[in-house]
C-alpha positions as CSV (number, residue, x, y, z in Angstrom):
1,M,-0.1,-0.1,0.0
2,I,1.3,3.5,-1.1
3,M,1.5,6.0,1.7
4,K,2.1,9.7,0.9
5,R,5.2,10.7,2.9
6,H,3.6,13.6,4.6
7,T,0.9,11.3,5.8
8,F,3.6,9.0,7.2
9,H,5.4,11.7,9.0
10,I,2.2,12.7,10.4
11,A,1.4,9.4,11.5
12,F,4.7,9.0,13.3
13,I,4.8,12.3,15.2
14,A,1.2,11.4,16.6
15,S,2.8,8.3,18.0
16,F,5.0,10.2,19.6
17,I,2.9,12.7,21.1
18,I,0.7,10.2,22.1
19,S,3.6,8.2,23.7
20,L,4.7,11.3,25.5
21,F,1.1,11.9,26.9
22,I,1.2,8.2,28.5
23,Y,4.6,8.8,30.0
24,K,4.2,12.3,30.7
25,D,4.4,12.0,34.9
26,S,7.7,10.1,34.5
27,F,9.5,13.1,33.1
28,S,9.2,15.0,36.7
29,S,10.5,11.8,38.4
30,Y,13.5,11.9,40.6
31,F,16.3,9.3,41.3
32,F,15.8,6.4,43.5
33,Q,16.8,3.1,44.8
34,D,19.5,1.3,42.3
35,D,20.0,4.9,40.7
36,W,22.0,5.8,43.7
37,F,24.2,2.4,43.4
38,S,24.6,3.1,39.6
39,F,26.0,6.6,40.4
40,I,28.4,5.3,42.7
41,I,29.8,2.4,40.7
42,S,29.8,4.7,37.6
43,R,32.5,7.3,38.6
44,A,35.6,7.7,36.8
45,D,38.6,10.0,36.9
46,S,40.8,8.5,34.4
47,I,40.8,6.1,31.5
48,G,41.6,3.3,33.6
49,D,38.4,3.9,35.8
50,L,36.4,3.8,32.3
51,V,38.0,0.2,31.5
52,N,37.3,-1.1,35.0
53,F,33.7,-0.6,34.2
54,F,33.6,-3.6,31.9
55,K,35.4,-5.8,34.8
56,P,32.7,-8.3,36.6
57,R,31.7,-7.1,39.9
58,N,31.0,-9.5,42.8
59,D,28.4,-7.2,44.4
60,V,25.9,-7.4,41.6
61,I,24.2,-10.3,39.6
62,Y,24.4,-8.4,36.5
63,Y,26.6,-7.2,33.9
64,R,25.5,-4.3,31.8
65,P,28.5,-1.8,31.6
66,L,27.1,-0.5,28.5
67,G,23.6,-0.3,29.8
68,I,24.6,1.1,33.4
69,Q,27.9,2.4,34.1
70,I,28.6,4.3,30.8
71,P,25.4,5.9,30.6
72,F,25.5,7.0,34.1
73,F,29.1,8.2,33.8
74,L,28.3,10.2,30.8
75,M,24.9,11.6,31.8
76,Q,26.4,12.5,35.5
77,T,29.3,14.1,33.7
78,I,27.0,16.2,31.3
79,F,23.9,17.1,33.5
80,G,24.9,16.5,37.1
81,L,22.1,15.5,39.4
82,S,19.3,17.1,37.0
83,P,16.9,14.1,36.2
84,L,14.8,15.5,33.4
85,P,17.8,15.0,30.8
86,Y,17.8,11.5,31.9
87,R,14.3,11.1,31.2
88,L,14.6,12.7,27.8
89,L,17.4,10.1,26.8
90,T,15.1,7.4,27.7
91,W,12.2,8.4,26.0
92,G,14.2,9.4,22.7
93,T,16.0,5.9,22.6
94,L,12.4,4.4,23.2
95,L,11.4,6.2,20.0
96,A,14.6,5.5,18.1
97,A,13.9,1.7,18.9
98,S,10.1,2.3,17.7
99,V,11.5,3.5,14.4
100,L,13.6,0.5,14.4
101,V,10.6,-1.7,14.8
102,Y,9.0,0.1,11.9
103,M,12.0,-0.8,9.7
104,I,12.4,-4.5,10.6
105,I,8.5,-5.2,10.5
106,D,8.6,-3.2,7.0
107,D,11.5,-4.9,5.5
108,T,10.0,-8.5,6.7
109,L,6.4,-8.2,5.8
110,Q,6.9,-5.6,2.9
111,H,4.0,-3.1,4.1
112,K,4.7,0.0,5.5
113,V,1.3,0.7,7.0
114,A,1.2,-2.6,8.8
115,A,5.0,-1.8,10.2
116,L,3.6,1.9,11.3
117,Y,0.7,0.5,13.1
118,A,3.1,-1.9,14.6
119,A,5.5,0.7,15.9
120,F,2.9,3.0,17.0
121,L,1.8,-0.2,19.4
122,Y,5.4,-0.3,20.6
123,A,6.0,3.3,21.4
124,T,2.6,3.6,23.4
125,S,3.3,0.3,25.2
126,A,3.0,0.1,29.2
127,V,6.1,-2.5,29.3
128,H,8.0,0.9,29.2
129,Y,6.7,2.2,32.3
130,I,9.4,1.4,34.8
131,P,12.6,2.5,32.6
132,M,10.7,5.8,32.0
133,Y,10.6,6.4,35.8
134,W,13.8,4.9,36.6
135,F,16.9,5.2,35.0
136,A,18.8,2.3,36.6
137,T,16.9,0.1,33.9
138,F,17.9,2.2,31.1
139,A,19.4,-0.9,29.5
140,F,16.0,-2.3,28.7
141,V,15.5,0.4,26.6
142,L,19.0,0.7,25.0
143,G,19.5,-3.1,24.7
144,P,16.5,-3.6,22.6
145,L,17.5,-0.9,20.4
146,L,21.0,-2.6,19.8
147,I,19.2,-5.7,19.2
148,F,17.1,-4.4,16.6
149,L,20.1,-2.4,15.1
150,S,22.0,-5.7,14.9
151,I,18.9,-7.2,13.3
152,W,18.4,-4.5,10.5
153,F,21.8,-4.7,9.4
154,F,22.2,-8.5,9.3
155,H,21.5,-8.8,5.5
156,K,22.8,-5.5,4.6
157,H,26.5,-5.2,6.7
158,T,27.2,-8.1,8.5
159,I,30.1,-6.6,10.5
160,Y,27.8,-3.9,11.8
161,S,25.2,-6.4,12.8
162,I,27.8,-8.3,14.7
163,L,29.1,-5.2,16.5
164,F,25.8,-4.2,17.6
165,H,25.3,-7.8,18.7
166,M,28.5,-7.3,20.9
167,A,27.2,-4.0,22.4
168,A,23.8,-5.5,23.0
169,L,25.6,-8.3,24.9
170,L,27.5,-5.8,27.3
171,T,24.1,-3.9,27.6
172,F,21.5,-6.6,28.9
173,E,21.4,-10.3,29.0
174,I,18.2,-10.7,26.6
175,A,20.6,-10.1,23.7
176,L,21.7,-13.6,23.8
177,V,18.9,-14.8,22.0
178,T,19.7,-12.7,18.9
179,P,20.6,-15.6,16.6
180,I,17.0,-16.9,17.2
181,L,15.5,-13.6,16.1
182,L,17.9,-13.3,13.0
183,I,16.7,-16.8,11.7
184,L,12.9,-15.9,12.5
185,T,13.4,-12.9,10.4
186,A,15.2,-14.4,7.7
187,T,12.5,-17.3,7.3
188,L,9.8,-14.6,7.0
189,K,11.5,-12.8,4.2
190,R,12.1,-16.3,2.6
191,K,15.8,-15.9,2.6
192,K,17.9,-18.7,2.8
193,V,19.3,-19.6,6.3
194,S,22.9,-20.4,6.0
195,I,25.1,-21.2,9.2
196,M,28.1,-19.2,8.5
197,P,26.6,-15.9,8.8
198,L,24.8,-16.9,12.0
199,L,27.9,-18.5,13.5
200,P,29.5,-15.4,14.9
201,F,26.3,-14.5,16.8
202,V,25.9,-18.1,18.1
203,I,29.6,-18.0,19.4
204,L,29.1,-14.6,21.0
205,S,26.0,-15.6,22.6
206,V,27.3,-19.1,23.7
207,S,30.4,-17.5,25.3
208,Y,28.4,-14.7,27.2
209,I,26.2,-17.6,28.5
210,V,29.4,-19.3,30.0
211,F,31.0,-16.2,31.0
212,R,27.6,-15.4,32.9
213,M,27.6,-18.8,34.5
214,L,31.1,-18.5,35.7
215,L,30.6,-15.2,37.0
216,N,27.4,-15.7,38.6
217,P,26.0,-19.2,39.1
218,V,22.6,-19.5,39.2
219,P,21.3,-18.9,43.2
220,T,19.2,-21.4,44.7
221,R,17.3,-19.2,46.7
222,G,15.8,-15.5,46.7
223,D,14.4,-13.7,43.9
224,Y,16.9,-15.1,41.4
225,Q,16.3,-18.6,42.1
226,L,15.8,-21.0,39.1
227,V,12.5,-22.7,38.9
228,F,11.3,-25.6,36.6
229,D,7.5,-25.9,37.8
230,A,4.2,-24.3,36.9
231,S,5.1,-21.2,38.3
232,V,7.1,-21.0,34.9
233,L,3.5,-21.2,33.1
234,N,2.0,-18.6,35.5
235,N,5.0,-16.3,34.5
236,L,4.3,-16.8,31.0
237,R,0.7,-16.0,31.5
238,G,1.7,-12.9,33.2
239,Y,4.2,-11.6,30.4
240,A,1.3,-12.3,27.9
241,L,-0.9,-10.2,30.1
242,W,1.3,-7.4,30.4
243,S,2.2,-7.4,26.6
244,L,-1.4,-6.1,26.3
245,N,-1.0,-3.4,28.3
246,W,-2.6,-4.8,31.9
247,P,-0.6,-3.4,34.8
248,E,2.2,-5.1,36.9
249,E,-0.1,-5.5,39.9
250,L,-2.7,-7.5,38.0
251,K,-0.4,-10.6,38.1
252,A,0.3,-10.4,41.6
253,Q,-3.6,-10.4,42.3
254,M,-4.3,-13.4,40.4
255,V,-4.9,-16.4,42.8
256,S,-5.4,-19.2,40.0
257,F,-4.8,-19.1,36.4
258,F,-8.3,-17.3,35.4
259,R,-9.4,-15.8,38.7
260,F,-8.5,-12.6,40.4
261,N,-8.4,-11.4,44.1
262,Q,-12.1,-10.2,44.6
263,L,-10.8,-7.8,47.3
264,Y,-8.6,-6.2,44.8
265,I,-11.6,-6.4,42.2
266,S,-13.9,-4.6,44.4
267,E,-11.4,-1.8,45.6
268,F,-9.9,-1.1,42.1
269,S,-13.0,-2.0,39.9
270,A,-12.6,1.3,38.1
271,Y,-9.3,0.0,36.6
272,F,-9.7,-3.7,36.8
273,Y,-12.8,-3.8,34.2
274,P,-11.4,-1.4,31.7
275,F,-8.6,-3.9,31.3
276,V,-11.4,-6.8,31.0
277,V,-13.2,-4.7,28.1
278,G,-10.0,-3.8,26.6
279,L,-8.7,-7.4,26.4
280,F,-12.4,-8.4,25.0
281,A,-12.1,-5.9,22.5
282,A,-8.8,-7.0,21.2
283,V,-9.9,-10.6,21.0
284,L,-13.0,-9.6,19.6
285,A,-11.1,-7.7,16.9
286,F,-8.7,-10.5,16.1
287,V,-11.9,-12.9,15.7
288,T,-13.8,-10.6,13.7
289,W,-10.8,-10.1,11.2
290,A,-10.5,-14.1,10.9
291,V,-14.5,-14.4,9.9
292,L,-14.1,-11.3,7.5
293,T,-11.0,-12.4,5.7
294,G,-11.6,-16.2,5.8
295,A,-9.4,-18.6,8.2
296,K,-7.4,-19.7,5.3
297,K,-5.8,-16.2,4.9
298,I,-4.8,-16.2,8.1
299,P,-1.0,-15.6,8.3
300,I,-0.1,-18.8,10.4
301,S,3.4,-18.9,9.7
302,T,3.9,-15.2,10.5
303,I,1.8,-15.4,13.8
304,A,3.8,-18.7,14.8
305,A,7.0,-16.7,14.2
306,G,5.7,-13.9,16.4
307,G,4.9,-16.4,19.1
308,I,8.3,-18.0,18.8
309,W,10.1,-14.5,18.8
310,F,8.0,-13.6,22.0
311,T,8.8,-16.8,24.0
312,S,12.3,-17.1,23.1
313,S,13.1,-13.4,24.1
314,L,11.8,-14.1,27.4
315,L,14.0,-17.6,28.0
316,P,16.9,-15.8,29.9
317,V,14.2,-14.7,32.5
318,L,11.4,-16.9,32.2
319,F,12.5,-19.4,34.9
320,F,13.0,-16.8,37.4
321,P,9.2,-16.4,38.3
322,K,10.0,-14.2,41.4
323,H,12.1,-11.7,39.5
324,A,9.5,-10.7,36.6
325,F,8.9,-7.2,35.4
326,P,6.9,-6.0,32.3
327,Y,10.4,-4.2,31.0
328,Y,11.9,-7.8,30.3
329,L,9.3,-7.7,27.3
330,A,10.9,-4.8,25.3
331,V,12.0,-7.3,22.8
332,G,9.6,-10.1,23.1
333,L,6.8,-7.5,22.5
334,V,7.8,-7.1,18.7
335,G,7.2,-10.7,18.0
336,L,3.4,-10.2,18.9
337,L,3.4,-6.9,17.0
338,L,4.9,-8.6,13.9
339,A,2.0,-11.3,14.2
340,Q,-0.4,-8.2,14.5
341,A,1.3,-6.5,11.5
342,A,0.6,-9.4,9.5
343,L,-3.2,-9.3,10.5
344,V,-3.2,-5.6,9.5
345,K,-1.7,-6.3,6.2
346,G,-4.5,-8.8,5.5
347,A,-7.1,-6.4,6.7
348,I,-5.8,-3.6,4.1
349,A,-5.7,-6.2,1.6
350,A,-9.5,-7.2,2.1
351,K,-12.0,-6.2,-0.9
352,G,-15.5,-4.6,-0.6
353,P,-17.4,-4.4,2.5
354,K,-15.1,-6.8,4.0
355,E,-12.4,-4.0,3.9
356,V,-14.2,-1.5,5.9
357,W,-15.0,-4.0,8.8
358,A,-11.7,-5.4,8.6
359,K,-10.2,-1.8,9.0
360,I,-13.0,-1.1,11.7
361,T,-11.1,-4.0,13.7
362,L,-7.8,-2.2,13.4
363,V,-9.2,0.9,15.0
364,I,-11.1,-1.0,17.7
365,F,-7.6,-2.8,18.6
366,G,-5.7,0.5,18.6
367,I,-8.2,2.3,20.9
368,A,-8.5,-0.7,23.2
369,W,-4.7,-0.4,23.3
370,L,-4.4,3.0,24.0
371,W,-7.1,3.0,26.6
372,M,-5.4,-0.1,28.6
373,A,-1.9,1.7,28.2
374,Q,-3.5,4.7,29.8
375,R,-5.1,3.1,32.5
376,T,-2.2,1.2,33.5
377,S,-0.1,4.4,33.8
378,S,-2.9,5.9,35.9
379,L,-3.3,3.2,38.4
380,N,0.5,2.8,38.4
381,K,0.7,6.6,39.3
382,K,-1.5,5.8,42.4
383,I,0.1,2.2,43.5
384,H,3.2,1.5,41.8
385,W,6.4,1.5,43.9
386,A,8.6,3.2,41.1
387,P,6.9,6.8,41.2
388,R,6.3,6.3,45.1
389,R,9.8,5.8,45.9
390,A,11.0,8.6,43.6
391,Q,8.8,11.0,45.3
392,I,10.0,9.8,48.6
393,A,13.8,10.2,47.6
394,R,13.2,13.8,46.4
395,S,11.2,14.7,49.5
396,I,14.3,13.4,51.7
397,V,16.8,15.1,49.6
398,E,15.3,18.2,49.4
399,K,14.5,18.4,53.1
400,T,18.2,17.4,54.1
401,I,19.5,20.0,51.6
402,R,17.5,22.7,53.1
403,K,18.5,21.7,56.7
404,G,22.3,22.4,55.4
405,L,23.5,19.9,58.0
406,S,27.4,20.2,58.0
407,D,28.2,16.8,60.3
408,N,27.7,14.4,57.5
409,T,24.9,12.7,59.5
410,Y,21.3,12.4,58.2
411,H,18.3,11.4,60.0
412,V,15.8,9.6,58.3
413,I,12.2,8.1,59.3
414,Q,12.8,4.3,60.1
415,N,10.8,2.7,57.1
416,D,11.7,0.2,54.7
417,E,10.1,2.0,51.9
418,Y,12.6,5.2,53.1
419,R,15.5,2.8,53.0
420,L,14.6,1.5,49.6
421,A,14.1,5.0,47.9
422,L,17.8,5.8,49.3
423,N,19.1,2.5,48.5
424,D,20.5,2.7,52.2
425,Q,23.5,4.8,52.6
426,D,24.0,5.0,49.1
427,A,21.9,8.4,48.1
428,M,23.3,10.5,50.8
429,K,26.9,9.4,49.7
430,V,26.1,10.5,45.9
431,L,25.1,13.9,47.0
432,F,27.1,14.7,50.1
433,G,30.5,12.4,49.7
434,E,31.9,9.1,51.0
435,D,31.7,10.4,54.6
436,A,27.9,11.2,54.8
437,V,26.1,8.5,57.1
438,T,22.3,8.0,56.9
439,I,20.7,7.3,60.3
440,Y,17.3,6.0,60.2
441,G,15.3,7.6,63.2
442,S,12.4,6.4,64.9
443,S,9.9,9.2,64.2
444,P,9.0,11.9,61.7
445,E,10.7,14.7,64.0
446,S,14.0,13.0,62.9
447,L,13.9,14.0,59.3
């Protein structure tokens, strides 16, 4: 389908504006929790210190020098502790990733409108909520961008593709599944899949797995405990719902596979039922499309490839059900959007009255998508730990600065949320030096 250039640009700009509206509250968010620790481990006074960013640390389970230390060092050097530039960088990186989603899906399906629809869904997805509030998770925005760049360059400039894959592996762990995604896109484009071009990617991913296992053996207890039981399926179900813009909290409120905590539903009915209606509208849109276009025209191979993309992208985290967050979907979501884009392509190709109704289903799905994204953002603002701890950290820091304490000792209310928001001792050390000590008092007067 031919699309006028100005219409195309307007559609992209509209997507960005809607994304900005959904995440508008995050731009005033302050630093909190792991942000403070990231500032501390990202200090450098020499080239040697910068090189040390790439040495594994024994005090963390992750290895993300390009996702944490380098961004924090550069941003702190340029902008200090003003949070707005950090939020703008995250949002700008998200939009750049959305453009890459468009390019990859257009290159795969050869359909600009379908690809644009997918990019719009990606830019407005609620799975990016935490990274928009929390720069410590910038890796989950930058990492997908690097993976998408690796996929985009695979059939165009292999060296660039390999370099982006290496950079992605140094950014976050989900990059290790990139070889699978390269096979899927090559298969959908009906290009011959040869082992030789893929071999460097496989070697790098396998080397990364061995490196990580030697660096941090899988814990046998705690949030990072590896699990092989029914909770893995529950985890997959949670990720599937999150990919449709359901809020993070709803997974915690599911008491069985299809049943929710009734007390939660009664207290948050204004938020719960819109998600049910939105999910119903999304399913109805798909069923209607299938009936209108005919079952034989359903792009089974593309939908299957999208499902494999979604599942394989979660393999590095799927077996850790106690450590599950929507931002792990930043790559896997593209698999579902690829399947959705194939349906869009078929709907636009429909003829006669069916064409009108098929396009109406796309509008219904888009409205349901935005509705759920907006409601998730609204609910999270009320109950999610990210905005709450950001607000706590800002309040404590501002009050401490106003007091003008000079003895490097700072008293804070005794409360686990306060400890988490300040990451125990880290916040005051970042703000007032290594000699700063935070003492958690017992009453509000101590702050």
